[in-house]
C-alpha positions in Angstrom: 31.3 -17.3 3.5 29.6 -20.6 4.2 26.3 -22.0 3.1 23.0 -21.6 5.1 22.1 -25.2 4.6 21.8 -28.1 2.2 19.4 -28.0 -0.7 17.1 -30.6 0.8 17.0 -29.1 4.3 16.8 -25.5 3.3 14.2 -25.6 0.5 16.6 -25.9 -2.4 18.3 -22.5 -1.6 21.9 -22.0 -0.4 22.3 -18.3 0.5 25.5 -17.2 2.1 26.0 -16.0 5.6 25.7 -12.3 5.7 28.9 -10.3 6.4 28.5 -8.0 9.4 30.5 -7.1 12.5 28.7 -9.6 14.8 30.5 -12.7 16.0 30.4 -15.6 13.6 28.1 -17.8 15.7 25.5 -15.0 15.7 25.7 -14.7 11.9 25.2 -18.5 11.7 22.3 -18.3 14.1 20.7 -15.5 12.1 21.0 -17.4 8.9 19.1 -20.4 10.4 16.6 -18.0 12.0 15.8 -16.5 8.6 15.0 -19.9 7.2 12.7 -20.7 10.1 10.9 -17.3 9.9 10.5 -17.7 6.1 8.6 -20.9 6.6 11.1 -23.3 5.0 10.9 -25.3 8.3 7.6 -26.5 9.7 6.9 -27.0 13.3 9.0 -29.9 14.8 11.0 -30.2 11.5 14.3 -31.7 12.1 17.4 -29.6 11.4 20.6 -31.0 10.0 23.0 -32.5 12.5 25.7 -30.5 14.2 28.3 -32.3 12.0 26.3 -31.5 8.8 25.8 -27.8 9.8 29.6 -27.6 10.6 30.4 -28.9 7.1 27.7 -26.8 5.3 28.7 -23.5 7.0 32.4 -24.2 6.9 32.8 -23.3 10.6 33.9 -25.1 13.8 31.5 -27.4 15.7 31.9 -25.0 18.7 30.5 -22.2 16.6 27.5 -24.2 15.5 26.8 -25.2 19.1 26.9 -21.5 20.1 24.6 -20.6 17.3 22.1 -23.4 18.3 22.3 -22.4 21.9 21.3 -18.8 20.9 18.4 -20.0 18.9 17.3 -22.3 21.7 17.3 -19.3 24.2 15.1 -17.5 21.7 12.6 -20.4 21.6 13.1 -21.0 17.9 14.5 -24.5 18.2 14.3 -27.4 20.7 16.9 -30.1 21.2 16.2 -33.6 22.3 19.0 -35.9 23.4 19.5 -38.7 21.0 16.8 -37.4 18.6 18.2 -34.2 17.2 17.4 -30.5 16.9 14.0 -29.3 15.7 12.7 -26.0 14.4 9.8 -24.5 16.4 7.2 -22.0 15.3 8.2 -18.5 16.1 6.8 -16.9 19.2 5.5 -13.4 19.0 6.3 -10.8 21.7 3.8 -8.0 21.9 3.8 -4.9 24.0 0.2 -3.7 24.4 -0.3 0.0 24.6 3.1 1.0 23.1 1.7 1.8 19.7 -2.0 2.3 19.1 -2.0 2.8 15.3 -0.8 -0.7 14.3 -3.0 -3.8 14.0 -2.2 -7.4 13.6 -1.3 -7.2 9.9 1.2 -4.4 10.2 2.8 -5.8 13.4 3.4 -9.3 11.9 4.7 -7.7 8.7 7.3 -5.8 10.7 8.5 -9.1 12.1 9.3 -10.2 8.6 6.4 -12.8 8.6 3.3 -13.2 6.5 0.0 -12.2 8.1 -3.3 -13.6 6.8 -6.9 -14.5 7.5 -8.3 -18.0 7.2 -11.8 -17.3 8.4 -13.9 -14.1 8.2 -17.5 -13.4 9.4 -19.0 -9.9 9.0 -22.4 -8.9 10.3 -24.3 -5.8 11.4 -25.9 -6.0 14.9 -27.7 -3.5 17.0 -25.8 -2.2 20.0 -27.1 -3.4 23.4 -26.8 -1.3 26.5 -23.3 -2.5 27.4 -21.8 -2.0 24.0 -23.7 1.3 23.5 -22.2 2.6 26.7 -18.6 1.4 26.1 -18.6 2.7 22.5 -20.6 5.9 23.2 -23.3 5.2 20.7 -27.1 5.1 21.1 -28.7 1.8 22.1 -29.8 0.0 18.9 -27.4 1.7 16.6 -25.6 -0.5 14.1 -22.3 -2.1 15.0 -20.1 -4.0 12.6 -19.2 -7.3 14.2 -16.1 -8.9 12.6 -14.9 -12.4 13.6 -11.6 -13.6 12.1 -9.0 -16.3 12.4 -5.6 -14.6 11.9 -2.7 -16.5 10.6 1.1 -16.2 10.4 2.8 -17.9 7.6 -0.5 -19.8 7.1 -0.8 -21.1 10.6 -3.7 -20.0 12.8 -2.5 -18.0 15.9 -5.4 -15.7 16.9 -9.2 -15.6 17.0 -10.3 -12.0 16.9 -13.7 -10.4 17.4 -14.1 -6.6 16.7 -17.1 -4.4 17.3 -17.0 -1.1 15.3 -19.7 1.6 15.2 -21.1 2.3 11.7 -20.0 5.9 12.0 -16.4 4.8 12.4 -16.1 2.0 9.8 -18.7 3.3 7.3 -22.2 2.0 6.7 -21.2 0.5 3.3 -18.7 -1.9 4.7 -19.4 -5.6 4.0 -17.7 -9.0 4.1 -16.9 -8.6 0.4 -15.2 -5.2 0.9 -13.6 -5.9 4.2 -9.8 -5.0 4.1 -6.9 -7.3 5.2 -5.9 -4.7 7.8 -8.7 -3.0 9.8 -6.4 -0.6 11.5 -4.8 0.5 8.2 -8.2 1.0 6.6 -9.5 3.1 9.5 -6.4 5.2 9.6 -5.9 5.8 5.9 -9.5 5.6 4.5 -11.6 6.8 7.4 -9.2 9.3 8.9 -9.2 7.7 12.3 -6.4 8.7 14.7 -5.6 6.1 17.4 -4.5 7.5 20.7 -4.6 4.9 23.5 -6.4 1.8 24.8 -7.7 0.2 27.9 -7.1 -3.6 28.1 -7.3 -6.6 30.3 -5.4 -9.9 29.8 -6.5 -13.3 31.2 -6.0 -17.0 30.5 -9.1 -18.9 29.5 -9.9 -22.3 28.1 -11.2 -22.2 24.5 -14.6 -23.5 23.4 -14.6 -26.6 21.2 -15.4 -24.4 18.3 -12.5 -22.0 18.9 -10.1 -24.8 19.6 -11.0 -26.3 16.2 -10.4 -23.0 14.4 -7.0 -22.5 16.1 -6.0 -26.2 15.9 -5.7 -26.5 19.6 -6.3 -29.2 22.2 -9.3 -28.3 24.5 -7.1 -28.3 27.6 -4.7 -25.7 26.1 -5.4 -22.2 27.5 -5.5 -19.1 25.3 -4.7 -15.6 26.2 -7.8 -13.4 26.0 -7.0 -9.7 25.5 -10.1 -7.5 25.8 -9.5 -4.0 24.6 -11.2 -0.7 23.8 -9.3 1.8 21.6 -9.7 5.5 21.8 -8.8 8.7 19.9 -6.2 11.0 21.6 -9.2 13.0 22.8 -10.8 10.0 24.5 -13.6 9.1 22.0 -14.0 5.3 21.7 -13.1 3.8 18.3 -13.6 0.0 18.6 -13.9 -2.8 21.0 -12.3 -6.1 20.6 -11.7 -9.6 22.1 -8.5 -11.3 20.8 -7.9 -14.9 21.8 -4.2 -15.6 21.3 -2.6 -19.1 21.2 -0.6 -19.2 24.4 2.1 -21.3 22.8 2.8 -18.6 20.2 2.4 -15.4 22.1 3.9 -13.7 25.1 3.2 -10.1 26.3 5.7 -7.6 27.5 4.2 -4.8 29.6 6.2 -1.8 31.0 4.7 -0.3 34.1 
């Protein structure tokens, strides 16, 4: 039934609306959603008009309007009177503390998006008193310090800094051997079992350097999540600071 979009607007592909028990407008909305999530639309890319979508899908204009309203509620499109309907970058809803054995890479993959890294810095540094205390290691012991810009579908969304004791990550780790997913590596290759974490979240303004890495204006705040991960027995695993683009992330916390 129906076509997801014209060849030009939808990257040259015309998949059909999936058959399922949901109302037709939700199936139309999901078809457009999949095209946005797959990267066929860029930020602020104009969608076909309501009339064109009606013709392409073979549905009523009321159905198209309901589908667009559903997408607008989800923050995937914006509509400007007299200008049209525009695709927006997907926003990521995270629930800190709900699962302690998944990192950025695995979480983004589960959303059906493509995780990546556009910048990586790896160094060994001696633990000062504060870090030695928080990670339960001797002062001066080696810590792997990993700085990364994480991307989704090629777009920078997060600046991450991780501090991991050598006994956890392995003394032979380097920038050349660093994995795409730190969590997956620690769990599968190092036998680390994640239990829980302590975290704080606050809004801060990025430095000029960070704003450049994340393609942000200097006056746009980022969400800073500071977190220490522990084993189920309470032994610290790693410490991190993650600076999230505030226009791309929102956090849901159950108390």
